[in-house]
RODO-2510 file (C-alpha; in nm, 4 decimals, decimal comma):
residues 459
     n   res          X          Y          Z
     1     m    -2,0311     4,2753     2,5243
     2     l    -1,6495     4,2182     2,5509
     3     p    -1,4318     4,5211     2,5591
     4     a    -1,1630     4,5604     2,3031
     5     s    -0,8445     4,3872     2,4066
     6     s    -0,5681     4,6000     2,5465
     7     p    -0,1998     4,5587     2,4298
     8     s    -0,1125     4,3945     2,7546
     9     r    -0,3899     4,1347     2,7092
    10     r    -0,2723     4,0562     2,3598
    11     a     0,0867     4,0261     2,4734
    12     f    -0,0205     3,7837     2,7437
    13     a    -0,2220     3,5682     2,5026
    14     a     0,0801     3,5433     2,2795
    15     s     0,3209     3,4541     2,5521
    16     s     0,4730     3,1239     2,6634
    17     l     0,3206     3,1772     3,0080
    18     a    -0,0267     3,1727     2,8565
    19     l     0,0495     2,8369     2,6964
    20     w     0,1800     2,6881     3,0230
    21     l    -0,1091     2,8338     3,2265
    22     l    -0,3532     2,6928     2,9812
    23     c    -0,2162     2,3433     3,0011
    24     l    -0,1765     2,3516     3,3813
    25     g    -0,5243     2,5021     3,4317
    26     l    -0,6883     2,2448     3,2057
    27     f    -0,5044     1,9629     3,3867
    28     a    -0,6326     2,0891     3,7146
    29     v    -0,9856     2,1002     3,5881
    30     y    -0,9646     1,7624     3,4201
    31     t    -0,8233     1,5773     3,7116
    32     a    -1,0557     1,7522     3,9622
    33     s    -1,3624     1,6239     3,7675
    34     q    -1,4550     1,3009     3,9291
    35     v    -1,6297     1,1038     3,6492
    36     q    -1,4073     0,8209     3,5388
    37     m    -1,6065     0,5680     3,3290
    38     q    -1,3813     0,2671     3,2658
    39     t    -1,5094     0,0428     2,9833
    40     d    -1,2930    -0,0076     2,6832
    41     s    -0,9866     0,1118     2,8709
    42     l    -1,0070    -0,1534     3,1562
    43     w    -0,6994    -0,3504     3,0395
    44     s    -0,4817    -0,0662     2,9168
    45     i    -0,2821    -0,0330     3,2460
    46     p    -0,2389    -0,4089     3,3117
    47     s    -0,1254    -0,4570     2,9493
    48     a     0,1383    -0,1790     2,9913
    49     a     0,2413    -0,3371     3,3309
    50     s     0,2837    -0,6656     3,1475
    51     i     0,5170    -0,5055     2,8959
    52     l     0,7282    -0,3362     3,1667
    53     h     0,7448    -0,6416     3,4031
    54     e     0,7421    -0,9401     3,1704
    55     g     0,8489    -0,8088     2,8318
    56     n     0,5228    -0,9165     2,6651
    57     a     0,1772    -0,7699     2,6159
    58     d    -0,0319    -1,0741     2,7088
    59     l    -0,2611    -1,0748     3,0152
    60     d    -0,2050    -1,4387     3,1233
    61     e    -0,0737    -1,3317     3,4603
    62     y    -0,4127    -1,1671     3,5348
    63     a    -0,6260    -1,4807     3,4468
    64     p    -0,7956    -1,4804     3,7999
    65     s    -0,9258    -1,1338     3,7124
    66     f    -1,0990    -1,2439     3,3907
    67     t    -1,4778    -1,1980     3,4186
    68     q    -1,7584    -1,2124     3,1699
    69     a    -1,8068    -0,8400     3,2055
    70     t    -1,4599    -0,7756     3,0578
    71     a    -1,4562    -1,0504     2,8002
    72     y    -1,5389    -0,8026     2,5233
    73     a    -1,2044    -0,6282     2,5817
    74     r    -0,9964    -0,9461     2,5685
    75     g    -0,9148    -1,1895     2,2998
    76     v    -0,7202    -1,5236     2,2842
    77     y    -0,4469    -1,5474     2,0204
    78     g    -0,1869    -1,8241     2,0051
    79     g    -0,3032    -1,9608     2,3452
    80     h    -0,2472    -1,6294     2,5176
    81     t    -0,4923    -1,3550     2,6241
    82     y    -0,4420    -1,0035     2,4957
    83     y    -0,6087    -0,6561     2,5197
    84     e    -0,8370    -0,6259     2,2138
    85     y    -0,7990    -0,2541     2,1563
    86     p    -0,5119    -0,0772     1,9639
    87     p    -0,1635    -0,1153     2,1037
    88     g    -0,1038     0,2529     2,0832
    89     v    -0,3135     0,3085     2,3904
    90     m    -0,1145     0,0799     2,6217
    91     v     0,2156     0,2031     2,4701
    92     s     0,1054     0,5663     2,5377
    93     a     0,0900     0,4887     2,9077
    94     l     0,4337     0,3257     2,9327
    95     p     0,6511     0,6426     3,0004
    96     f     0,4228     0,7601     3,2796
    97     l     0,3939     0,4152     3,4405
    98     a     0,7659     0,3495     3,4176
    99     g     0,8462     0,6861     3,5591
   100     a     0,5993     0,6609     3,8522
   101     e     0,7167     0,3063     3,9353
   102     a     1,0822     0,4155     3,9375
   103     l     1,0145     0,7243     4,1409
   104     f     0,8070     0,5455     4,3991
   105     s     1,0518     0,2586     4,4222
   106     l     1,3411     0,4894     4,4825
   107     g     1,1432     0,7066     4,7230
   108     r     0,9952     0,4126     4,9217
   109     p     1,1862     0,4976     5,2462
   110     l     1,0645     0,8559     5,2302
   111     l     0,7077     0,7747     5,1308
   112     a     0,6619     0,5682     5,4430
   113     h     0,6934     0,8899     5,6471
   114     l     0,4672     1,1155     5,4346
   115     g     0,1285     1,0122     5,5782
   116     a    -0,1672     0,9592     5,3531
   117     p    -0,0038     1,0722     5,0248
   118     g     0,2923     0,8489     5,0857
   119     a     0,0691     0,5583     5,1722
   120     g    -0,1298     0,6103     4,8608
   121     a     0,1728     0,6028     4,6456
   122     l     0,3005     0,2813     4,8113
   123     a    -0,0428     0,1221     4,7679
   124     w    -0,0376     0,2228     4,3983
   125     l     0,3117     0,0685     4,3647
   126     e     0,1858    -0,2592     4,5179
   127     l    -0,1183    -0,2656     4,3008
   128     f     0,0768    -0,1922     3,9790
   129     r     0,3147    -0,4786     4,0523
   130     s     0,0345    -0,7220     4,1456
   131     t    -0,0841    -1,0048     3,9305
   132     g    -0,3496    -1,2648     3,9657
   133     a    -0,6778    -1,1271     4,0947
   134     v    -0,6525    -0,7545     4,0528
   135     d    -0,9234    -0,4876     4,0946
   136     l    -0,9107    -0,3265     3,7589
   137     g    -1,1326    -0,0365     3,8788
   138     s    -0,8432     0,0729     4,1038
   139     f    -0,6552     0,1997     3,8011
   140     h    -0,9263     0,4577     3,7101
   141     r    -0,7320     0,7526     3,8671
   142     t    -0,4163     0,6387     3,6855
   143     e    -0,5965     0,6357     3,3548
   144     q    -0,7447     0,9762     3,4185
   145     l    -0,4189     1,1392     3,4959
   146     i    -0,2510     0,9962     3,1831
   147     a    -0,5536     1,0765     2,9540
   148     s    -0,5742     1,4369     3,1016
   149     f    -0,2108     1,4886     3,0165
   150     y    -0,2651     1,3994     2,6493
   151     v    -0,5698     1,6134     2,6023
   152     c    -0,3972     1,9122     2,7789
   153     a    -0,0982     1,8590     2,5431
   154     a    -0,3302     1,8508     2,2447
   155     a    -0,4758     2,1761     2,3586
   156     g    -0,1259     2,3265     2,3961
   157     v    -0,0265     2,2153     2,0430
   158     m    -0,3488     2,3547     1,8964
   159     l    -0,2757     2,6863     2,0574
   160     v     0,0652     2,7043     1,9003
   161     a    -0,0857     2,5957     1,5639
   162     l    -0,3671     2,8516     1,5722
   163     r    -0,1523     3,1409     1,6788
   164     r     0,0066     3,1173     1,3323
   165     r    -0,3272     3,1688     1,1621
   166     v    -0,5270     3,4003     1,3861
   167     s    -0,4604     3,6448     1,6739
   168     a    -0,3208     3,5058     1,9867
   169     r    -0,6376     3,6031     2,1782
   170     a    -0,8620     3,4300     1,9282
   171     a    -0,6436     3,1259     1,9352
   172     l    -0,6649     3,1062     2,3169
   173     v    -1,0402     3,1457     2,3232
   174     t    -1,0849     2,8804     2,0478
   175     v    -0,8637     2,6300     2,2278
   176     l    -1,0564     2,6880     2,5525
   177     l    -1,3785     2,6108     2,3665
   178     f    -1,2147     2,2921     2,2283
   179     a    -1,0822     2,1893     2,5716
   180     l    -1,3902     2,2581     2,7775
   181     g    -1,6916     2,2577     2,5426
   182     t    -1,6479     1,9355     2,3528
   183     t    -1,6003     1,5643     2,4151
   184     a    -1,2267     1,6356     2,4543
   185     y    -1,3299     1,7176     2,8118
   186     s    -1,6280     1,4805     2,8787
   187     t    -1,4743     1,1762     2,6951
   188     a    -1,1047     1,1857     2,6002
   189     s    -0,9833     1,3255     2,9271
   190     r    -1,1848     1,0931     3,1607
   191     v    -0,9969     0,7602     3,1298
   192     l    -0,7410     0,6149     2,8815
   193     w    -0,9666     0,5771     2,5845
   194     q    -0,8156     0,5690     2,2426
   195     h    -0,9310     0,9245     2,1976
   196     g    -0,6759     1,1056     2,4280
   197     p    -0,3463     1,0027     2,2678
   198     g    -0,5132     1,0170     1,9251
   199     l    -0,6104     1,3800     1,9850
   200     l    -0,2555     1,4773     2,0587
   201     a    -0,1290     1,3029     1,7403
   202     i    -0,3945     1,4828     1,5254
   203     a    -0,3137     1,8158     1,6913
   204     c     0,0460     1,7547     1,5822
   205     v    -0,0793     1,6808     1,2264
   206     v    -0,2530     2,0178     1,2272
   207     l     0,0551     2,1860     1,3542
   208     m     0,2756     2,0357     1,0849
   209     l     0,0477     2,0877     0,7939
   210     a    -0,0521     2,4467     0,8899
   211     r     0,3117     2,5626     0,8744
   212     p     0,3882     2,8195     0,6090
   213     t     0,6559     2,5910     0,4519
   214     q     0,7233     2,2280     0,4429
   215     t     1,0670     2,0813     0,4928
   216     s     1,2136     1,7294     0,5280
   217     r     1,1930     1,7756     0,9025
   218     t     0,8236     1,8729     0,9150
   219     a     0,7398     1,6048     0,6629
   220     f     0,9085     1,3448     0,8794
   221     l     0,7149     1,4733     1,1818
   222     a     0,3903     1,4754     0,9891
   223     g     0,4401     1,1135     0,8938
   224     l     0,5313     1,0183     1,2537
   225     a     0,2202     1,1942     1,3818
   226     v    -0,0182     1,0350     1,1226
   227     a     0,1127     0,6877     1,2095
   228     l     0,0810     0,7474     1,5861
   229     a    -0,2758     0,8509     1,5358
   230     y    -0,3519     0,5344     1,3459
   231     v    -0,2032     0,2977     1,6045
   232     c    -0,4186     0,4617     1,8644
   233     r    -0,7449     0,4389     1,6709
   234     p    -0,8473     0,2849     1,3325
   235     t    -1,0793     0,5742     1,2323
   236     h    -0,7619     0,7722     1,1824
   237     s    -0,7160     0,5727     0,8719
   238     v    -0,8990     0,8577     0,7050
   239     t    -0,6262     1,0920     0,8132
   240     v    -0,3632     0,8434     0,6832
   241     v    -0,5138     0,8357     0,3381
   242     v    -0,5915     1,2008     0,2968
   243     v    -0,2636     1,3360     0,4405
   244     t    -0,0597     1,0888     0,2406
   245     a    -0,2478     1,1948    -0,0691
   246     y    -0,1772     1,5573     0,0183
   247     f     0,1994     1,4846     0,0261
   248     v     0,1843     1,2897    -0,2932
   249     l     0,0088     1,5762    -0,4781
   250     r     0,1852     1,8733    -0,3131
   251     f     0,5259     1,7615    -0,1867
   252     r     0,6533     1,4578    -0,3634
   253     r     1,0126     1,5398    -0,3013
   254     l     0,9454     1,5109     0,0691
   255     l     0,7808     1,1754     0,0557
   256     p     1,0921     0,9878     0,1621
   257     a     1,1005     1,1953     0,4835
   258     y     0,7248     1,1552     0,5337
   259     f     0,7369     0,7818     0,4943
   260     a     1,0425     0,7506     0,7099
   261     g     0,8518     0,9203     0,9974
   262     a     0,5603     0,6940     0,9439
   263     a     0,7860     0,3795     0,9235
   264     l     0,9105     0,4401     1,2722
   265     v     0,5659     0,3572     1,3965
   266     a     0,4279     0,1361     1,1212
   267     v     0,7065    -0,1232     1,1218
   268     p     0,6789    -0,2232     1,4869
   269     f     0,3013    -0,1974     1,4675
   270     c     0,2808    -0,4360     1,1753
   271     g     0,5342    -0,6685     1,3299
   272     y     0,3301    -0,6815     1,6499
   273     n     0,0171    -0,7710     1,4467
   274     l     0,2048    -1,0288     1,2335
   275     h     0,3270    -1,1970     1,5520
   276     l    -0,0103    -1,1903     1,7260
   277     h    -0,2598    -1,2233     1,4417
   278     g    -0,0602    -1,3474     1,1424
   279     s    -0,1712    -1,0353     0,9482
   280     l    -0,0700    -0,6786     0,9153
   281     l    -0,3849    -0,5606     1,0968
   282     s    -0,5646    -0,6878     1,3932
   283     p    -0,9358    -0,7904     1,3803
   284     y    -1,0283    -0,4638     1,5433
   285     y    -0,8938    -0,2724     1,2436
   286     v    -1,1011    -0,4533     0,9854
   287     h    -1,4558    -0,3918     1,0956
   288     p    -1,6815    -0,3635     0,7923
   289     l    -1,8510    -0,0260     0,6968
   290     d    -2,1949    -0,0379     0,5333
   291     v    -2,2765     0,2801     0,3384
   292     a    -2,5542     0,1021     0,1692
   293     g    -2,7299    -0,0035     0,4914
   294     s    -3,0876     0,0873     0,5746
   295     r    -2,9803     0,3016     0,8688
   296     f    -2,6883     0,4835     0,7123
   297     l    -2,8728     0,8006     0,6196
   298     m    -3,0379     0,8083     0,9588
   299     a    -2,6870     0,7588     1,1244
   300     l    -2,5572     1,0452     0,9221
   301     a    -2,8175     1,2753     1,0603
   302     a    -2,7973     1,1279     1,4126
   303     n    -2,4243     1,1970     1,4413
   304     l    -2,4833     1,5513     1,3391
   305     v    -2,8169     1,6647     1,4923
   306     s    -2,9817     1,3965     1,6998
   307     p    -3,0815     1,5006     2,0571
   308     s    -2,8493     1,2504     2,2165
   309     r    -2,5541     1,2058     1,9819
   310     g    -2,5535     1,5080     1,7647
   311     l    -2,2238     1,7032     1,7301
   312     l    -2,4117     2,0298     1,6707
   313     i    -2,6352     1,9648     1,9708
   314     y    -2,3610     1,9045     2,2254
   315     s    -2,1012     2,1523     2,0929
   316     p    -2,3266     2,3892     1,8906
   317     f    -2,0592     2,6528     1,8585
   318     l    -1,8957     2,4162     1,6069
   319     v    -2,1562     2,5485     1,3582
   320     l    -1,9226     2,8303     1,3292
   321     a    -1,6461     2,6047     1,2120
   322     g    -1,8594     2,5454     0,9008
   323     v    -1,9150     2,9145     0,8702
   324     g    -1,5384     2,9704     0,8853
   325     f    -1,4752     2,7135     0,6135
   326     v    -1,7448     2,8667     0,3825
   327     q    -1,6158     3,2200     0,4357
   328     r    -1,2580     3,1182     0,3475
   329     w    -1,3871     2,9261     0,0474
   330     r    -1,5882     3,2209    -0,0845
   331     r    -1,2996     3,4553    -0,0414
   332     k    -1,0741     3,2044    -0,2130
   333     e    -0,8527     3,2003     0,0879
   334     l    -0,8576     2,8201     0,1461
   335     e    -0,5136     2,6713     0,1418
   336     p    -0,4620     2,3127     0,0194
   337     f    -0,3985     2,1708     0,3648
   338     e    -0,7337     2,3286     0,4784
   339     k    -0,9109     2,1458     0,1986
   340     a    -0,7467     1,8240     0,3265
   341     f    -0,8741     1,8991     0,6700
   342     a    -1,2354     1,9424     0,5373
   343     v    -1,2236     1,6261     0,3359
   344     i    -1,1027     1,4296     0,6476
   345     v    -1,3953     1,5587     0,8574
   346     l    -1,6419     1,4725     0,5760
   347     l    -1,5064     1,1250     0,5195
   348     h    -1,4835     1,0604     0,9004
   349     w    -1,8452     1,1528     0,9289
   350     v    -1,9366     0,8993     0,6622
   351     a    -1,7117     0,6341     0,8189
   352     i    -1,8635     0,6644     1,1721
   353     s    -2,2068     0,6635     1,0328
   354     a    -2,1403     0,3443     0,8331
   355     f    -2,0045     0,1711     1,1357
   356     p    -2,2403    -0,1000     1,2797
   357     i    -2,2424     0,0696     1,6274
   358     w    -2,2826     0,4203     1,4834
   359     w    -2,4321     0,5493     1,8152
   360     a    -2,1024     0,4912     1,9905
   361     g    -2,2315     0,2615     2,2588
   362     h    -2,2396     0,3835     2,6193
   363     s    -2,0947     0,7244     2,5784
   364     v    -2,1509     1,0929     2,6064
   365     g    -2,2913     1,2924     2,3115
   366     p    -2,0927     1,2719     1,9852
   367     r    -1,8064     1,0603     2,1045
   368     f    -1,7114     0,9305     1,7597
   369     f    -1,6550     1,2929     1,6389
   370     t    -1,3895     1,3407     1,9057
   371     d    -1,1064     1,2200     1,6763
   372     v    -1,1508     1,5090     1,4251
   373     l    -1,2075     1,7932     1,6682
   374     p    -0,8647     1,9556     1,5971
   375     y    -0,9582     1,9888     1,2271
   376     l    -1,2937     2,1498     1,3164
   377     v    -1,1402     2,3771     1,5661
   378     f    -0,8951     2,5048     1,3153
   379     f    -1,1834     2,6548     1,1080
   380     l    -1,3665     2,7711     1,4169
   381     a    -1,0785     3,0080     1,4989
   382     f    -1,1571     3,2391     1,2115
   383     p    -1,5134     3,3352     1,3163
   384     v    -1,3882     3,3611     1,6778
   385     q    -1,1341     3,6118     1,5668
   386     l    -1,3981     3,8100     1,3789
   387     a    -1,6162     3,8288     1,6868
   388     l    -1,3430     3,9245     1,9209
   389     d    -1,1803     4,1829     1,7011
   390     a    -1,5001     4,3705     1,6251
   391     p    -1,7744     4,2723     1,8788
   392     r    -1,9871     4,5778     1,8112
   393     q    -2,0006     4,5179     1,4357
   394     h    -2,0673     4,1462     1,4839
   395     r    -2,3153     4,1475     1,7761
   396     g    -2,5117     3,8560     1,6302
   397     l    -2,2027     3,6412     1,5990
   398     m    -2,0827     3,7311     1,9447
   399     g    -2,4315     3,6489     2,0818
   400     v    -2,4377     3,3055     1,9087
   401     l    -2,0823     3,2255     2,0242
   402     t    -2,1438     3,3223     2,3820
   403     a    -2,4694     3,1384     2,4142
   404     t    -2,3544     2,8178     2,2431
   405     a    -2,0320     2,8225     2,4309
   406     a    -2,2082     2,8585     2,7610
   407     f    -2,4360     2,5586     2,6975
   408     s    -2,1484     2,3447     2,5696
   409     v    -1,9164     2,4093     2,8583
   410     f    -2,1957     2,3508     3,1055
   411     f    -2,2997     2,0194     2,9553
   412     h    -1,9508     1,8695     2,9227
   413     w    -1,8635     1,9928     3,2751
   414     r    -2,1690     1,8131     3,4110
   415     a    -2,0870     1,5044     3,2108
   416     s    -1,7420     1,5054     3,3632
   417     t    -1,8557     1,5688     3,7185
   418     s    -2,1882     1,3789     3,7433
   419     y    -2,2698     1,0199     3,6611
   420     d    -2,6401     1,1162     3,5987
   421     v    -2,5524     1,2089     3,2361
   422     h    -2,3941     0,8618     3,1787
   423     g    -2,7116     0,7035     3,3296
   424     w    -2,9027     0,7954     3,0144
   425     n    -2,7208     0,5094     2,8327
   426     s    -2,8907     0,2508     3,0557
   427     v    -3,2068     0,4046     3,1870
   428     p    -3,4825     0,3458     3,1084
   429     v    -3,3609     0,1140     2,8241
   430     d    -3,0056     0,0255     2,7215
   431     v    -2,9141     0,2259     2,4194
   432     d    -2,7231    -0,0624     2,2676
   433     s    -3,0519    -0,2584     2,2425
   434     a    -3,2538     0,0411     2,1368
   435     p    -3,0267     0,2835     1,9434
   436     e    -3,3340     0,4669     1,8213
   437     r    -3,3356     0,6327     2,1610
   438     v    -3,0864     0,8845     2,0311
   439     w    -3,3775     1,0422     1,8470
   440     d    -3,5956     1,0783     2,1534
   441     w    -3,6537     1,4466     2,2089
   442     k    -3,8633     1,3645     2,5224
   443     d    -3,5577     1,2211     2,6937
   444     p    -3,2339     1,3620     2,5335
   445     q    -2,9135     1,2926     2,7104
   446     f    -2,8448     1,6621     2,7611
   447     l    -3,1420     1,6964     2,9991
   448     r    -2,9674     1,4607     3,2337
   449     a    -2,7145     1,7371     3,2915
   450     i    -2,9788     1,9132     3,4834
   451     p    -2,9894     1,7897     3,8494
   452     a    -3,2841     1,5535     3,9076
   453     r    -3,4348     1,7805     4,1698
   454     f    -3,4803     2,0456     3,9062
   455     r    -3,5861     1,8178     3,6191
   456     g    -3,8871     1,6812     3,8021
   457     n    -3,7973     1,3596     3,6255
   458     p    -3,7861     1,0326     3,8167
   459     r    -3,5227     0,8850     3,5852
***
């Protein structure tokens, strides 16, 4: 049982120091966790390098590096080869790469005398400037550092947002659960997937909408954050539609500011697509969704409770997010923006379940739910506060929270530090060829988190 918090603890949880220590501590944990599974992200750094060095996003200068294994992540348009995934990912890397290149270039004379760290920096600089046959796997650490920054920043933004709604202590505990007990850790922070930058954008959406008042400035920033999320990942189209409708219904006078913020991102994004594809959206953004398909209902259930992809299996404390929503609804405390958050989560669940690859390919647990975690975490904060403020009166709630949090943090830590968990995707059968494996309770992915010597399992 947790003791009641002292005034000094409450003051610390509400301080700027707590915010900075949270972000720095998470960054240390993320970057010390060695699992870095490059798949969809393989061409993100070379694409950004192409922008910096040649002023274009094509990958033609890396043609000798093209292999059949990376063909799925490349496409040929107008006679040039490009990264298939959203441009927001490579653009999100630009400030870090430009800064590192400038720093290492200026410090080259000094780096030569700094031993192994200096030699590593110089080797990175040479690799980053290389073309032709390049070892894409050598960028895995670069991707991890950038992705970790974005997820840590998302956690920091969520802490600021939640402090306005619940106690500082409850906000801090809730954000730690988000950062260490979900796919924010085991997926978004590992390499430069679409999820990391997208999480920060959605956290900013939560921050803007959860404010007590809306002004032209906050509407502008909300539009900017919504657009940034979309150019990172197409599933954020749900956020685009719902948040735009929210402003239309609630703050029409602020629509010019909202659309002005969105236009800062939307105009260059659409211009890029028109130049490359001859349309406002790339092929990656127009995948069909099939809600009438024979597997749709099964996919709905799988994304929620299946033993290898279920959100409530791999982060079971998120059940309390639903409890928080229901409690606020029954008490008639739900604010309009909270209803918008709930609608986004519901529609997102439908969309990922109607997607042809609803099991999320080779991934860890409920990867597709990563994009809406900030909305779920918002509702989680209310039961967390209830448990922390009166642990004796809510022993059951505290017990459930403690047990589910312990399991979640352990699993996502193991998935971030051991490749055994990822091995489930391929052994004994590739999940892409047998997606029904996500329902196999005899071999769930979470059991791979247990070291093989304790499992007594030859897999």
